[in-house]
C-alpha positions, 0 to 999 in steps of 0.5 A: 500499499502506497503512503499518501503524501499526508502521511509524510507530514508535509501539511506543515509547509505552504501549499506551494511546497506541499504541491512541489513535494507531492510532485517530487514524490511521484514524478521527481524528474519534473521538479528541481530536485536540489530545491526539494532536497533543501527544503527537506533539510531546512525543515528538518533542522527546525522541526523535530517531528518532521526530522524523524519523518524525513528519511521516508520522504528521501527514500520515496523521492530516491526510489521514484528517481531511480525507477523513472530514469535511473538517476541519483540527482536528489541523493547527490544533492541530499548528501552534499547538503548533509556534508555541509551541515556536518562540517558546521555542526559545532557551530550549530550546537553552540548556536542552537541546541534544538537545531543540532538535535534535529540534525542528528535525528535527521542524519540518523534517519537518513542512515536508516532509510536510504540504502544502496543495494539493501545496505546503509550508505557507506559515506554516512556510516562515520558521519553518523558516528561522529555525531553520536560520539559528540552526544557522548562527550561530557558537556553533552551528557549533562544535557537531558535533551542530547542524551535523550536524542543519543539514546533514541537514535541508538534504539533506532539504528544501533544494531545496523550501525554496529554492523558497519563498524563494531570498533567505533561502537565499542569506543562509543559505549566506553565513553557512555559507560564512563560517563555513566560511572564517573561523570558528575552532574548527570540528571537522574533521568540521563543516568537512567537512560544511559543505564538503560542504553548499556543494558540494551546493547549488552543484551544484543539490542534487545531489552528483557521484559523485566528491564523494559518494565523497570525502565519505562515505569521509571520514565512514566513516573 
């Protein structure tokens, strides 16, 4: 069953942009795909809900373009823009924590959805790791919003990311373990989230029923 454009949360755009995106989803060859990729990235950086959905839109457009004319213009423009945002990530984080968290959510979402021959794009593996490593630094671990973002991304893509580089996943989890054990100034929620993700990976990216009840009753409380 095909998703209707409404399922992609594009109602937040003005009507003209909605029409452009709807056309890109069905007939990408007839629109300016660089403009489309910029619209999607710009919205993802300011709208956290959209940043979680954007991967599906990008996947659909990339698939439609490949089917239509075997092209990859959209994917290339998207990766160029992601590379640009990635280079500026420290400035983004300093300027707006919300924009930074949106960027990490978006790049992880793209990693999750956009595949080449059913494999994650190699070009995204290390940038995604670099973003998650940044979220595991001491100054970020004292910020609940960043810890929450980190844990959400690891729940979503941790297992497939580990297959791309287990060494970097080990490095990331050394940081998280040290942060949990040694770092001062963590909120009780950040500590709980870190313990949960440590246990989640130790269990093979699965949380036992008992652990799930423990953590999620705590979070609900």
